C-alpha positions in Angstrom: -175.9 99.4 93.7 -177.2 96.1 92.4 -177.7 97.7 89.0 -174.2 99.1 88.9 -172.8 95.7 89.9 -174.7 94.1 87.1 -173.2 96.7 84.7 -169.6 95.9 85.9 -169.8 92.2 85.1 -167.9 91.3 81.9 -169.9 90.1 79.0 -169.6 86.4 78.4 -167.0 85.4 75.7 -168.6 83.7 72.8 -166.7 80.5 72.0 -166.4 79.6 68.4 -166.5 75.9 67.5 -163.2 74.4 66.4 -162.9 73.6 62.7 -162.5 70.0 61.9 -159.5 68.8 59.9 -156.8 71.3 61.1 -154.5 68.5 62.3 -154.8 66.7 59.0 -153.6 69.8 57.1 -150.6 70.1 59.3 -149.9 66.4 58.9 -150.2 66.7 55.1 -147.8 69.6 55.0 -145.3 67.6 57.1 -145.6 64.7 54.8 -145.1 66.9 51.7 -142.0 68.4 53.2 -140.6 64.9 54.1 -141.4 63.7 50.6 -139.5 66.6 49.1 -136.6 66.0 51.4 -136.6 62.4 50.5 -136.6 63.2 46.8 -133.7 65.6 47.3 -131.8 63.0 49.3 -132.4 60.4 46.6 -131.3 62.6 43.8 -128.2 63.7 45.7 -127.4 60.0 46.5 -127.9 59.0 42.8 -125.7 61.8 41.7 -123.0 60.9 44.2 -123.1 57.2 43.2 -122.3 58.1 39.6 -119.3 60.3 40.6 -115.7 59.2 40.5 -112.8 60.5 42.5 -109.0 60.5 42.4 -107.9 60.6 46.0 -104.4 61.1 47.4 -104.3 58.6 50.2 -101.4 57.1 52.1 -98.8 58.0 49.6 -100.9 56.6 46.7 -103.3 57.9 44.1 -106.5 55.9 44.7 -109.5 55.6 42.3 -112.8 55.8 44.2 -116.5 55.8 43.3 -119.3 57.6 45.2 -121.7 55.5 47.2 -125.5 55.7 47.2 -125.6 58.5 49.8 -125.4 62.2 49.5 -121.7 62.1 50.5 -119.0 59.4 50.8 -117.0 57.1 48.4 -115.4 53.8 48.3 -112.5 52.2 46.3 -113.6 51.6 42.8 -113.6 47.8 42.1 -115.3 46.7 38.9 -116.6 43.1 38.9 -114.4 42.1 36.0 -111.0 41.3 37.4 -109.2 42.6 34.2 -111.1 46.0 34.5 -110.4 46.1 38.3 -106.6 45.7 37.6 -106.7 48.9 35.5 -107.7 51.0 38.5 -105.4 49.7 41.2 -103.6 52.5 43.2 -100.4 54.0 41.8 -97.6 55.9 43.5 -98.7 59.4 44.3 -97.4 62.0 41.8 -95.4 64.8 43.2 -97.9 67.4 41.9 -100.7 65.9 43.9 -99.0 65.5 47.2 -100.7 68.5 48.7 -103.9 68.3 46.6 -107.4 67.3 47.7 -109.7 64.7 46.0 -110.3 65.3 42.3 -114.0 64.8 41.3 -115.3 63.6 37.9 -118.8 63.3 36.5 -118.2 60.1 34.7 -115.6 57.3 34.1 -114.2 58.6 30.8 -113.4 61.9 32.4 -111.6 60.1 35.2 -109.7 57.9 32.7 -108.3 61.0 30.9 -107.0 62.5 34.1 -105.8 59.1 35.4 -104.0 58.4 32.1 -101.9 61.6 32.5 -100.2 60.1 35.5 -100.0 56.6 34.1 -98.3 57.9 31.0 -95.8 60.0 33.1 -94.9 56.9 35.1 -94.6 54.6 32.0 -92.4 57.2 30.3 -90.1 57.4 33.3 -89.8 53.6 33.9 -89.7 51.8 30.5 -86.3 53.3 29.7 -84.7 52.2 33.0 -81.9 49.6 32.8 -83.1 47.9 36.0 -85.3 45.0 35.0 -87.8 45.5 37.8 -88.5 49.2 36.9 -88.7 48.3 33.2 -91.3 45.6 33.8 -93.3 48.0 36.0 -93.3 50.6 33.2 -94.6 47.9 30.8 -97.5 47.2 33.2 -98.4 50.9 33.1 -98.5 50.8 29.3 -100.7 47.7 29.4 -103.1 49.4 31.8 -103.3 52.5 29.5 -104.3 50.3 26.5 -107.3 49.1 28.5 -108.6 52.6 29.4 -111.5 54.1 27.3 -112.3 57.6 26.4 -108.7 58.9 26.2 -107.8 62.0 24.1 -106.2 61.5 20.7 -102.9 62.9 21.9 -102.9 60.5 24.8 -103.6 57.5 22.5 -100.7 58.7 20.2 -98.4 58.9 23.2 -99.3 55.4 24.3 -98.6 54.1 20.8 -95.3 55.9 20.7 -94.2 54.4 24.0 -95.3 51.0 22.8 -93.2 51.3 19.7 -90.2 52.2 21.9 -90.8 49.2 24.0 -90.9 47.1 20.8 -87.5 48.4 19.9 -86.1 47.5 23.3 -87.7 44.0 23.1 -86.3 43.4 19.5 -82.8 44.5 20.6 -83.0 42.1 23.5 -84.1 39.3 21.2 -81.2 40.0 18.9 -78.7 39.8 21.7 -80.4 36.7 23.0 -79.9 35.0 19.6 -76.1 35.5 19.9 -76.1 33.9 23.3 -78.2 31.0 22.1 -76.0 30.4 19.1 -72.8 30.5 21.2 -74.3 27.9 23.6 -75.3 25.7 20.6 -71.9 26.1 19.0 -70.2 24.9 22.2 -72.5 21.8 22.4 -71.9 20.9 18.7 -68.2 21.0 19.2 -68.4 18.8 22.2 -70.6 16.4 20.2 -68.1 16.4 17.4 -65.2 15.7 19.7 -66.6 13.3 22.2 -69.7 11.9 20.4 -70.2 8.3 19.4 -70.4 9.2 15.8 -74.1 8.5 15.6 -74.7 12.0 14.2 -72.3 12.8 11.4 -73.4 16.3 10.5 -72.1 18.1 13.7 -69.3 19.7 11.6 -71.8 21.1 9.2 -73.8 22.7 12.0 -70.6 24.1 13.5 -69.8 25.9 10.1 -73.4 27.3 9.9 -73.3 28.7 13.4 -69.8 30.1 13.1 -71.0 31.9 9.9 -74.0 33.4 11.7 -72.0 34.5 14.7 -69.4 36.1 12.4 -72.2 38.1 10.7 -73.7 39.1 14.0 -70.4 40.3 15.4 -69.6 42.3 12.3 -72.9 44.0 12.3 -72.5 44.8 16.0 -69.3 46.5 15.2 -71.0 48.7 12.7 -69.7 46.9 9.6 -71.9 46.4 6.6 -71.6 42.9 5.1 -71.0 42.5 1.4 -72.3 39.4 -0.4 -68.7 38.2 -1.1 -67.8 38.4 2.6 -70.4 35.8 3.6 -69.8 32.1 3.1 -72.8 30.1 2.5 -73.0 27.1 4.8 -73.7 23.8 3.2 -77.3 22.9 3.2 -78.6 19.8 4.9 -80.6 18.0 2.2 -83.2 15.6 3.5 -82.9 12.2 1.7 -85.5 11.8 -0.9 -87.7 8.7 -0.8 -86.8 6.2 -3.5 -89.5 6.0 -6.2 -91.6 2.9 -6.0 -91.0 0.4 -8.8 -93.9 0.3 -11.1 -95.5 -3.0 -11.8 -94.9 -4.3 -15.4 -97.8 -3.7 -17.7 -99.7 -6.8 -18.6 -98.6 -8.3 -22.0 -101.3 -8.0 -24.7 -102.1 -11.1 -26.8 -100.9 -10.8 -30.4 -103.5 -9.6 -32.8 -104.8 -12.4 -35.2 -103.3 -12.2 -38.7 -105.8 -11.4 -41.5 -106.8 -14.3 -43.7 -105.1 -14.4 -47.1 -107.2 -13.2 -50.0 -107.1 -14.7 -53.6 -104.5 -13.3 -55.7 -101.9 -13.0 -53.0 -99.6 -15.5 -54.6 -101.2 -18.6 -53.5 
């Protein structure tokens, strides 16, 4: 029996010594994984910080720029106030009322898309008769001139709208001239009638202004003036300064007479 009992006892398990450095390897792997994750987060943050967005928000189209984080953005506000004014929000276009944020890799790409909506707004407003809308349209044009990276067709369209605005401004200036002349004519007539007589050329100015107003009214009616239909107004000639009297030239002493020579009848 004692021998059988000895045979039934399990053999002792041989314990192997633990290898040193196992925990360090795990820690190294963890650090490598964290470093790679950090690099990925950094690259995603850098990429997002260089990204631009057009975001429909609160009934407006807002220009935003990505922040230095894998996701997220903020309103784009350049440090230069003039540049910042180019990217202020505009009224949300109808075609974007149900759209999500539009993403762009760089600023010129955003400018080209943003210009589409600025051009549409300017084209709609600069031909309005209401002064407030007209001035708003002019501001859109001014903003378009400050955007860089536009397509040639967009640049041509901006120039075309600018030329139309020049026409409107020139016509307004022409009409303003007539109002200014009418006001001046009224004042000259009052001066001629009630003046003290200090200025005696009021009548001449009245003739000049009446001649100009006649020409303006004829051209407004579509008539073409002929040279004989215009009357030249008398010109106001500035008095010429009297010439200074020249000092008399000094009298020269008479030259001495030559001495007589023999044989001259003496």
